[in-house]
N, C-alpha and C positions, 0 to 999 in steps of 0.2 A: 809592417809597408808604407817609404814615408813618400808625398803627395809624385813627386815623378817614379815609384814604381808603381801603382797604384796607375797612376797616366799611364803608362807602356801595357801595362797588363792587362788595362781594357785595351790598347785600341792593339793589340796580338788577338786578342780574343773576338774583338770585334774581326777583325782582318781574316780569322779562321774561320766567321761564321757565314760571309760574303763569299770567300773560297767555297767552305761546300754544299754552296748556293752557284755552283758555276759561274763567279763571276772569276772577272781577270781584273789581279789591281797593274797599274799601270805605275804606282807612286806610292810611297808614306814618307809623312814628314815632308813634305812636300813643302822648301821654303824663299821667301825672299823678302826683299826691301822692308814690304809689308806685313810678314806675315809667316804664318804658316799652316799648309791642311791639311789633314789629320793621314787620310786615303783618295787616291783618286782611284776609281776602279770604272771597268766596263758590268752594266749589268746587260748578260744578253738574251736576245730575243731577235724577233725578226728585223726590229732596228733596234743595234744597241746605243745605248745609253753612254754617256760619257758625268758618272758621276759619285761625286765628290763630297768625302762622309765626314761628318767632327763627329767626333765621339768625345762620351765624355761619361767618364766615371765612377763612382761613389762607394766606400764600402760602409754608408748606412745611410738610411731618412732622415737624420733633427734636421741638414738645410733642405730640405728635399728628395723630387725622384733629380734621375742624372740630366735628362732634357728639361728641369726646369731652368737649369745653370741656362741654356740658350737665349738669352736677351734680343730686342730688336736691334740695341746697337750690335751683337755677336752674329749674328744674322746680318746686319751690312757692312760687318767687316767681312764675316764671308764670302759675301756678293763681289766685292773687292778682290781680294785675292783670289774668286775663280777668272776673275778679270784681269788677272798678272801669268793665272795658268795659262787659259785659251790666247794668250800674245804673243808666249814664248813657244805654241807650238810650230811644228813648218807644214802643219796643213790642217784645213778649218772639222771642228765640230761641231757633226750637222744638229746633233740633238746630244743636254747634257739637263741636268739639277743639281741639286744639292738635297743629302739625307743626314738624319743625326741615327745617331746610334747610342742611344745610354745603357751601361752596362752599371749595375749591383753586384757588385762584391761580398752575396752576404751569406751565411754558412752553412747554408743548404745546394749553395753552387754559387754559379754569375746567371743575373736574369738577363738575356738583350732586350730593349723594347728595339725594332725598329720604323723609323720615323720616314715615310718620304715627302721627296717633295713640298722644303722647309718655302714660308714663306711667297705661297702660289694668291 
């Protein structure tokens, strides 16, 4: 698999994981002039929360875990993109957060790690 295929596979696995947990996917690969949000979803609960999920996928650990690819600069960019998305909405979004999902495509099958509430 090339880099783009790995990324698409990771995003697909992350979306399937969220759907299996009862989440609703609002957007996949939402783009604006500032960049792209991988997944925008709603986490169910008494107070549903809009969650912006950054997905990082790797086929091995030679460059670290997938989640180690989320730097302070990347988190800053994600915050900027969240603001663009929120401005584009027709109604207010009362509760939201940024999560990350790391996907490791290993020989024993994919391993997902979901990190909630980045940069709190």
